[in-house]
C-alpha positions in Angstrom: 24.6 -24.7 -3.7 22.9 -21.2 -3.2 25.3 -18.1 -2.3 24.6 -16.4 1.1 25.0 -12.9 -0.6 22.8 -14.3 -3.6 20.4 -15.1 -0.9 20.2 -11.5 0.3 19.8 -9.9 -2.3 16.1 -8.9 -3.5 14.6 -10.3 -6.5 13.8 -7.3 -9.1 11.4 -7.8 -11.5 10.5 -5.9 -14.1 11.9 -4.4 -17.5 15.7 -3.6 -18.6 14.7 0.0 -19.0 12.6 0.3 -15.5 15.5 -1.8 -13.7 18.2 0.7 -14.8 16.5 3.7 -13.5 16.4 1.9 -9.9 20.0 0.7 -10.2 21.1 4.4 -11.2 18.4 6.2 -8.9 17.0 3.7 -5.9 20.4 2.0 -5.0 18.5 -0.1 -2.2 17.0 -2.3 -4.9 20.4 -4.1 -5.1 21.5 -3.7 -2.0 21.9 -7.1 0.5 18.9 -7.6 2.8 20.2 -9.6 5.9 17.5 -9.3 8.4 17.9 -9.1 12.5 19.3 -11.9 13.1 17.5 -12.8 15.8 14.3 -11.9 14.1 14.9 -14.2 11.3 11.1 -15.3 10.2 8.2 -13.8 8.8 5.8 -13.7 11.9 8.5 -12.2 14.1 8.9 -10.0 11.7 5.7 -8.6 11.3 5.0 -8.7 14.9 8.0 -7.0 16.7 8.2 -3.6 15.0 5.7 -2.0 17.2 7.9 -3.1 19.9 11.2 -2.0 18.7 11.1 0.4 16.2 11.5 4.0 17.2 8.7 6.9 16.8 9.7 9.5 14.7 8.4 13.1 16.0 5.3 13.7 13.5 2.9 17.2 13.3 -0.1 16.7 11.7 -2.4 19.6 11.1 -5.7 20.3 8.7 -4.4 23.3 6.5 -5.8 24.9 3.2 -3.3 24.5 0.9 -1.9 27.7 -0.9 -3.0 27.2 -4.2 0.7 28.2 -5.9 2.4 25.7 -4.1 4.6 23.6 -6.3 6.2 21.5 -3.6 5.9 17.5 -4.0 3.3 15.4 -2.3 3.1 12.7 -0.9 -0.3 10.4 -0.6 -0.3 8.0 2.1 -2.4 5.1 2.3 -2.9 3.0 5.3 -3.2 -1.0 5.9 -6.8 -2.5 7.1 -8.4 -0.6 9.9 -5.4 1.8 10.1 -4.7 5.6 10.1 -2.5 8.7 10.7 -1.1 7.3 13.6 0.5 3.8 12.8 4.0 3.5 13.3 5.0 2.4 9.3 3.1 5.8 8.4 5.4 7.8 11.0 8.0 6.8 8.7 7.3 7.5 5.5 6.2 11.0 7.0 9.7 11.0 7.9 11.0 9.9 4.8 9.5 12.5 3.0 9.5 15.6 5.0 13.4 15.4 5.7 13.6 15.9 1.7 11.1 18.4 2.0 8.3 17.0 0.5 4.5 17.6 1.5 3.1 14.5 2.8 -0.9 13.9 2.9 -2.7 10.7 4.7 -5.8 9.0 3.4 -7.9 7.2 6.2 -11.1 5.2 4.8 -13.9 5.7 6.0 -15.1 4.5 9.6 -10.9 4.5 10.8 -10.5 8.3 11.8 -12.2 8.3 14.7 -15.3 10.1 13.6 -18.7 8.8 12.8 -19.7 7.6 9.8 -22.5 9.9 7.9 -23.8 7.1 6.0 -23.7 3.4 5.9 -20.8 2.8 4.0 -17.1 2.2 5.0 -14.8 0.9 1.9 -13.8 -2.0 0.0 -10.5 -2.6 -1.7 -12.3 -2.7 -5.5 -14.1 0.4 -5.3 -11.6 3.7 -5.9 -13.9 5.9 -5.6 -13.4 7.7 -2.3 -9.2 7.6 -3.5 -9.9 9.3 -6.7 -12.1 12.4 -5.2 -8.8 12.7 -2.9 -6.5 12.6 -5.8 -8.3 15.4 -7.3 -9.2 17.1 -4.5 -5.4 17.2 -3.8 -4.7 18.0 -7.5 -7.1 20.7 -7.5 -5.8 22.6 -4.4 -2.6 22.2 -5.5 -2.6 22.0 -9.0 1.3 22.6 -9.8 2.2 19.9 -7.6 3.3 16.5 -8.3 1.8 13.8 -6.3 2.8 9.9 -5.6 1.4 7.6 -3.8 2.7 5.1 -1.2 0.2 2.0 -0.7 1.0 0.3 2.4 -0.6 -3.4 2.4 -4.5 -3.1 1.9 -3.4 1.2 1.2 -1.6 -0.7 -1.5 -4.4 -2.9 -3.3 -6.6 0.6 -3.8 -3.5 2.3 -4.8 -3.2 -0.4 -7.6 -6.6 -1.1 -8.5 -7.2 2.5 -8.5 -4.1 2.8 -11.1 -6.0 -0.1 -13.3 -8.9 1.7 -13.1 -8.0 5.2 -13.8 -4.5 4.0 -16.7 -3.2 7.5 -18.0 -5.1 9.5 -15.6 -4.5 8.4 -12.1 -3.7 11.6 -11.3 0.0 10.4 -10.0 3.7 10.6 -11.9 4.2 7.2 -9.9 3.4 4.9 -6.8 5.1 2.7 -4.6 3.8 -0.4 -2.6 4.7 -2.4 0.2 3.5 -5.3 1.2 0.6 -5.2 -0.7 -1.8 -8.5 -0.3 -2.1 -9.4 -4.5 -4.5 -12.6 -4.3 -7.2 -11.7 -1.6 -8.3 -15.7 -1.9 -4.7 -16.9 -1.0 -3.9 -14.1 1.3 -7.7 -15.6 3.6 -6.0 -18.7 3.2 -3.3 -17.9 4.7 -3.7 -16.1 7.9 -6.8 -18.3 8.5 -3.5 -21.1 9.5 -4.1 -21.8 13.3 -1.2 -19.8 14.0 -1.5 -16.9 11.9 -5.4 -16.7 13.0 -4.3 -16.4 16.7 -1.0 -13.9 15.9 -2.8 -11.6 13.4 -6.3 -12.6 11.9 -8.0 -12.9 15.6 -6.7 -9.1 15.8 -7.3 -7.6 12.8 -11.2 -8.9 12.5 -11.7 -7.9 15.9 -10.4 -4.2 14.7 -12.9 -4.4 12.2 -15.6 -5.1 14.5 -14.8 -2.1 16.4 -15.5 -0.2 13.9 -18.6 -1.4 13.2 -19.8 -1.4 16.9 -18.5 2.4 16.9 -20.4 3.3 13.9 -23.6 0.9 15.0 -26.6 3.3 14.8 -25.9 4.2 10.9 -24.8 0.4 10.1 -27.9 -0.6 11.8 -30.1 0.2 8.7 -28.2 -2.2 6.1 -26.6 -5.0 8.1 -27.3 -7.5 10.8 -24.5 -5.4 13.6 -25.0 -8.3 15.9 -24.2 -11.3 13.3 -21.1 -9.0 12.0 -19.7 -8.3 15.6 -19.4 -12.5 15.8 -16.9 -12.4 12.9 -14.1 -14.0 13.9 -11.8 -13.8 11.0 -11.0 -11.2 8.1 -13.2 -13.5 5.9 -15.9 -14.1 7.9 -16.3 -9.9 8.6 -16.3 -9.6 5.0 -18.9 -12.4 3.8 -21.3 -10.7 6.5 -20.4 -6.7 6.1 -18.1 -5.5 3.2 -19.7 -7.9 0.5 -22.9 -7.6 1.3 -23.1 -3.2 2.0 -21.0 -3.0 -1.2 -23.9 -5.1 -3.2 -21.9 -8.6 -4.1 -23.9 -11.8 -4.1 -21.2 -13.5 -2.3 -17.8 -12.8 -0.4 -15.9 -15.0 -3.1 -17.4 -12.5 -5.5 -15.9 -9.6 -4.1 -12.2 -11.5 -3.2 -12.5 -11.9 -7.3 -12.9 -8.2 -7.8 -11.1 -7.1 -5.5 -7.6 -8.8 -6.4 -4.7 -6.0 -7.9 -2.9 -8.8 -9.9 -5.5 -9.2 -13.0 -5.7 -5.5 -12.8 -1.8 -5.1 -13.2 -1.6 -4.8 -17.0 -4.1 -2.4 -17.1 -1.8 -0.2 -15.2 0.5 3.0 -16.7 1.5 4.5 -14.2 5.4 3.7 -12.8 5.2 1.5 -9.6 7.4 -0.3 -7.4 6.3 -3.1 -5.2 8.2 -4.4 -2.4 6.8 -7.9 -0.9 8.9 -10.6 1.0 8.5 -14.1 0.4 7.7 -15.1 4.0 4.6 -12.6 4.4 2.8 -14.6 6.4 -1.0 -12.4 5.1 0.8 -12.6 1.5 2.2 -15.7 0.8 5.0 -16.6 -2.3 2.8 -18.4 -4.1 0.3 -15.5 -4.9 3.2 -12.8 -6.0 2.8 -12.0 -9.8 5.8 -12.7 -11.4 4.9 -13.8 -14.6 2.7 -10.8 -15.1 5.1 -8.1 -14.1 7.9 -9.2 -16.6 5.5 -8.4 -19.0 4.8 -5.0 -18.1 7.1 -1.8 -18.5 5.7 0.5 -15.6 5.7 -2.2 -12.6 8.5 -3.3 -10.7 8.0 -5.9 -8.1 10.7 -5.9 -5.8 11.0 -9.3 -3.2 12.9 -10.2 -0.2 13.9 -13.3 0.9 13.1 -12.1 4.3 10.7 -9.4 6.2 7.7 -10.6 7.2 4.7 -8.0 6.5 5.6 -4.5 6.7 8.7 -5.5 9.2 12.3 -6.0 7.1 13.8 -5.1 10.5 17.4 -5.1 10.5 20.6 -4.9 12.7 21.1 -5.9 16.1 18.7 -3.4 17.7 16.5 -2.4 14.8 14.8 0.8 16.1 15.8 3.1 13.1 15.1 3.2 9.7 14.7 -0.2 8.4 14.8 -1.7 4.8 11.7 -1.1 3.6 11.5 3.0 4.8 15.1 3.5 3.2 13.5 2.2 -0.1 10.6 4.2 -0.2 12.9 7.1 0.7 15.0 6.6 -2.2 12.1 5.8 -4.4 10.0 8.7 -3.9 13.0 11.4 -4.3 14.0 9.6 -7.8 10.3 9.3 -9.0 10.3 13.5 -8.5 13.8 14.5 -9.2 13.9 12.3 -12.5 10.3 12.2 -13.6 10.5 12.4 -17.3 13.2 9.6 -16.6 11.0 7.6 -15.4 8.3 7.5 -17.7 10.7 7.3 -20.5 12.0 4.1 -18.6 8.6 2.6 -18.4 7.3 3.2 -21.7 5.1 6.2 -20.8 4.6 8.8 -23.8 3.9 12.1 -24.0 0.5 12.1 -24.8 -0.4 9.9 -22.0 0.9 12.5 -19.4 -1.2 15.2 -21.6 -4.5 12.9 -21.2 -3.3 12.9 -17.6 -3.3 16.8 -17.0 -6.5 17.7 -19.2 -8.2 15.0 -16.6 -7.0 17.1 -13.5 -8.0 20.5 -15.2 -11.6 19.5 -15.9 
């Protein structure tokens, strides 16, 4: 028989040294997570935050950062079709700014409300835009440590960037939230009838809306009318993403996009939060076996929480378990950077290589 206390305690898969660091500086990893009693299932946890959670007061502004500033900076990557106005982004910003950190929100092409200048949006296997943004921020703020928070698809981009760049990632650490580890398995999960009705259909519609807004420039490379008939994310990727990105098929794109196979190539410390009942990222896609052999990756899995839900308490309006975890980890990474690097087996020469890349 499984004790109720044990069932509520998240499973943490990582090296002993990384575990010790997290228990010391990020205690939420060992705290029991009990979802809101009347919001137990993963689908409800996924749907209800938009209706229930309060919206923190956040003000954005376009500003040229002072080059002398050493204020730690958090780079936030929203999920599929997301932007700086998402509720979960507001809560990440709130966690960071209350601790005195600067925030920068990365928005994929075509989803910031502006018009596309070139016939390309994004694909999670191509991290060139993210690399450019990181270099830009580091050039403006050469003394400021930079940490990434990747949400859902944004987390896939972060992980793929970490794998592509290795010790030259430009980041002191990263945290991902409800990342989809295996694109094929995620596509199959959201194509289940109830998940298609609740999630897939709307996400596909949001993707098509972005294409429709930029029809003039995209008509040059795809059959826009055919793209707009897509009713699932996979159909959209078959008709648009894989075509524009130069893949022979959607299956080839999905294989190349999977962060689970790239994970062993990462060296930057990264904490990954997932829920076992996430309707968009099924439990059988979590790379538990892979993470066990990596010194720099920690995978934290709760029994419940859905996709970006993690609601707790009878009236879950304020910060949730996910928000609290993000706040603790970014503070731990910024205030104990060297200790974190040692815990993750990062050598001094690796840090020097990263500095040389940023200054080049």
